C-alpha positions in Angstrom: -21.8 -55.0 14.8 -21.1 -53.2 11.6 -24.7 -51.8 11.5 -24.3 -50.7 15.1 -21.1 -48.8 14.3 -22.7 -47.2 11.2 -25.8 -46.2 13.2 -23.7 -44.7 16.0 -21.6 -42.8 13.5 -24.7 -41.4 11.8 -26.2 -40.4 15.1 -22.9 -38.7 16.1 -22.9 -36.7 12.9 -26.5 -35.7 13.3 -25.9 -34.7 16.9 -22.8 -32.8 16.0 -24.7 -31.0 13.3 -27.5 -30.0 15.7 -24.9 -28.8 18.2 -23.1 -26.7 15.6 -26.4 -25.2 14.4 -27.7 -24.4 17.9 -24.5 -22.9 19.2 -23.8 -20.8 16.1 -23.4 -17.0 16.9 -26.6 -15.2 15.8 -26.2 -11.6 14.7 -28.6 -8.8 13.9 -29.9 -8.4 10.4 -27.8 -5.7 8.6 -30.9 -3.6 8.0 -31.4 -3.2 11.8 -28.6 -0.6 12.0 -28.5 0.5 8.4 -29.0 4.3 7.9 -29.0 5.1 11.6 -26.8 8.0 12.9 -25.9 8.5 16.5 -26.5 11.5 18.7 -23.6 11.8 21.2 -25.6 14.0 23.6 -28.4 11.4 23.8 -25.8 8.6 24.1 -24.3 10.1 27.2 -27.5 9.4 29.2 -27.4 5.8 27.8 -23.8 5.5 28.9 -24.5 6.4 32.5 -27.6 4.4 32.7 -25.9 1.3 31.3 -23.0 1.7 33.7 -20.3 1.3 31.1 -17.6 3.1 33.0 -18.3 1.2 36.3 -16.9 -2.0 34.8 -14.6 -0.8 32.0 -12.6 2.0 33.7 -9.2 1.0 35.0 -9.0 -0.3 38.6 -9.0 2.5 41.1 -9.7 5.2 38.5 -11.3 8.4 39.8 -12.8 11.6 38.4 -12.1 12.2 34.7 -10.0 9.0 34.6 -13.2 7.0 34.9 -14.0 8.0 31.3 -10.8 6.2 30.0 -12.3 2.8 29.4 -9.0 0.9 29.4 -10.5 -2.1 31.1 -8.6 -4.5 33.4 -11.0 -4.8 36.4 -11.3 -8.3 37.6 -14.7 -10.0 38.2 -14.5 -13.3 40.1 -17.2 -15.9 39.5 -17.7 -19.7 40.0 -16.5 -20.2 36.5 -13.3 -18.2 36.7 -12.2 -14.6 36.7 -13.4 -12.3 33.9 -11.4 -9.2 33.0 -13.1 -6.2 31.5 -11.7 -5.4 28.1 -10.6 -2.1 26.7 -13.6 -0.4 25.0 -12.1 3.0 24.6 -12.0 4.6 21.0 -8.4 3.3 20.5 -8.5 1.8 16.9 -6.1 -1.0 17.7 -6.7 -2.1 21.3 -10.1 -0.6 21.8 -13.3 -0.4 19.7 -12.6 2.8 17.8 -12.4 1.0 14.4 -15.7 -1.0 15.0 -18.6 0.0 12.7 -21.9 0.6 14.3 -23.2 -2.9 13.3 -20.3 -4.6 15.0 -20.9 -2.6 18.2 -24.6 -3.4 18.1 -23.9 -7.1 17.7 -21.6 -7.1 20.6 -24.0 -5.2 22.9 -27.3 -6.8 21.9 -26.2 -10.3 20.7 -23.0 -11.0 22.6 -21.1 -11.6 19.4 -17.6 -10.2 18.7 -16.6 -8.7 15.3 -14.7 -12.0 14.8 -17.9 -14.0 15.2 -17.2 -15.4 18.6 -19.5 -15.5 21.6 -18.9 -13.2 24.5 -19.2 -14.5 28.0 -22.4 -13.4 29.7 -20.4 -11.6 32.3 -21.0 -8.9 29.7 -24.7 -8.3 30.3 -26.0 -8.7 26.7 -28.8 -10.7 28.1 -30.2 -7.4 29.4 -28.9 -5.2 26.7 -30.7 -7.3 24.1 -33.8 -5.4 25.1 -32.3 -2.0 24.3 -33.7 0.3 21.6 -31.3 0.1 18.6 -31.2 3.9 18.4 -30.0 4.0 22.0 -27.2 1.6 21.0 -26.2 3.8 18.1 -26.3 6.9 20.2 -24.1 5.2 22.8 -21.5 4.4 20.2 -21.5 8.1 19.1 -20.8 9.2 22.7 -18.1 6.6 23.4 -16.3 7.5 20.2 -15.6 10.9 21.7 -14.1 9.6 25.0 -10.3 9.5 25.6 -8.5 6.6 23.9 -6.3 4.1 25.7 -3.7 1.8 24.1 -3.8 -0.6 27.0 -4.3 -4.1 25.5 -7.3 -6.2 26.8 -6.2 -9.0 29.1 -7.5 -12.6 28.6 -10.0 -14.1 31.0 -8.8 -16.5 33.5 -11.3 -19.3 32.7 -10.4 -22.9 32.6 -11.8 -26.0 30.8 -14.6 -26.5 29.8 -15.7 -22.9 30.2 -13.0 -21.7 27.9 -14.7 -23.4 24.9 -16.4 -20.3 23.4 -18.6 -22.3 21.1 -20.4 -23.9 24.1 -21.6 -20.4 25.0 -24.1 -20.8 22.2 -25.7 -23.5 24.2 -25.8 -21.3 27.2 -27.6 -18.6 25.2 -30.0 -21.2 23.8 -31.0 -22.2 27.3 -31.0 -18.9 29.2 -30.9 -15.9 26.9 -34.3 -14.0 26.6 -35.3 -10.7 25.2 -38.7 -10.9 26.9 -39.6 -8.4 29.7 -39.8 -10.0 33.1 -42.4 -7.7 34.4 -45.3 -7.4 31.9 -48.9 -6.3 31.9 -50.7 -3.0 32.2 -47.9 -0.7 33.2 -48.0 3.1 33.6 -45.7 5.3 31.5 -43.4 5.7 34.5 -43.4 2.0 35.2 -42.6 1.2 31.6 -39.7 3.6 31.6 -38.5 2.2 34.9 -38.7 -1.3 33.4 -36.6 -0.2 30.4 -34.0 1.3 32.7 -34.0 -1.6 35.2 -34.3 -4.6 33.0 -32.3 -3.4 30.0 -30.0 -0.4 30.5 -29.0 -0.7 34.2 -29.3 -4.5 34.0 -30.3 -4.7 37.7 -31.3 -8.4 37.4 -27.7 -9.4 36.4 -26.6 -8.8 40.0 -29.8 -9.0 42.1 -31.4 -12.1 40.6 -30.1 -15.6 41.8 -28.6 -17.9 39.3 -28.6 -21.7 38.8 -25.5 -23.9 38.6 -25.0 -23.0 35.0 -25.1 -19.3 35.6 -28.6 -18.8 34.2 -30.9 -16.3 36.0 -33.8 -17.8 37.9 -36.3 -15.4 36.5 -39.0 -16.6 38.8 -37.0 -15.1 41.7 -36.5 -11.8 39.9 -34.4 -9.3 42.0 -34.6 -11.6 45.0 -30.9 -11.4 45.7 -28.4 -14.2 46.3 -24.8 -15.1 46.9 -22.2 -12.6 45.5 -20.5 -14.3 42.5 -17.1 -13.5 44.0 -18.0 -15.9 46.9 -17.8 -13.1 49.4 -21.1 -11.9 51.0 -24.4 -11.6 49.3 -26.4 -9.3 47.1 -29.6 -8.0 48.7 -33.2 -8.9 47.8 -34.8 -5.7 46.4 -38.3 -7.0 45.8 -41.0 -5.5 48.1 -40.7 -8.6 50.3 -37.4 -7.2 51.6 -37.2 -3.6 50.4 -40.0 -1.8 52.2 -39.0 1.7 51.2 -41.6 3.9 49.5 -41.0 5.4 46.1 -39.7 8.7 47.5 -37.1 6.8 49.6 -35.9 4.7 46.6 -35.6 7.9 44.5 -33.7 9.6 47.3 -31.3 6.6 47.6 -30.6 6.6 43.9 -29.9 10.3 44.1 -27.8 10.6 47.2 -26.8 7.1 48.2 -28.4 7.5 51.7 -31.0 5.1 53.0 -34.0 6.2 55.0 -32.0 5.1 58.1 -29.1 7.5 57.0 -26.8 4.6 56.2 -24.7 5.1 53.1 -24.3 3.1 49.9 -21.3 0.8 49.7 -19.5 -1.6 47.4 -20.3 -1.7 43.7 -23.6 0.1 44.3 -21.6 3.3 44.9 -21.0 3.5 41.1 -24.6 2.6 40.4 -25.9 5.5 42.5 -23.3 7.8 40.9 -24.6 6.8 37.5 -28.3 7.1 38.4 -27.7 10.5 40.0 -26.6 11.8 36.5 -29.9 10.9 35.0 -33.1 13.1 35.0 -35.0 12.9 38.3 -37.9 11.5 36.3 -35.8 8.4 35.5 -35.0 7.8 39.1 -38.6 8.1 39.9 -39.4 5.7 37.1 -37.0 3.1 38.6 -38.7 3.5 42.0 -42.1 3.0 40.4 -40.9 -0.1 38.7 -39.5 -1.6 41.8 -42.8 -1.3 43.6 -44.4 -3.3 40.8 -42.0 -6.2 41.1 -43.5 -9.3 42.7 -42.5 -9.9 46.3 -40.1 -12.9 46.6 -38.8 -14.2 50.0 -35.3 -15.4 49.5 
């Protein structure tokens, strides 16, 4: 019995050590951002492509108020309700005091300046494919936006999902910085992949998830239930989206479908963001979507 207890204790210690190692937050090497300077003008395009204001502006904000990234919007999910934080340049309640390295670790690694995991409601599993210079440029642009002193509100997430350390296990299982669509892509398709899989994080909404919230990458962009539990998000693979590239580009510019229906829901902001990008970028997204494998879902 004594040997059994000792053996069980040793196994528990080993298991705990493995868990602690696997779930530890992993940050970028300091040299990744060292010496880089941001270009705010270039960062504005990254800002719109990444949809930062769509999630982080205050609920109901319109016009110039959309650039005040005070947070507070609520995003329901099967795991609880996530509330977008203040990411304005306020040095106390926002991210104005963050150095570039801390910002890059948040965006690309999902790790806070305090060394805690962020919930994957923040799409770092897409942003981890971003070019580091784009991240630095984005910070330069955001530093020039209006500041808000509104404090960030806590997420409404219960046990066991409120154990932040366990998110390291989620990252171990589901985080990936590999491109979903690979192979011999044209220049336009490669640009479209970067915009779609990284910056605009299309897969975060349009790809179905398993019971643990991991994306089913084999059903990339095939749609699925809305995380809020109301309605569904459409399949945008060629199996369901039969528009040609001209139609897709037009939709991302004006919000009108080939049948003259208009965009609705959260896609309104997506189209508004895309419409601010160069026409070549919208064409690149259209070219990419035609290369995505058809998935019936």
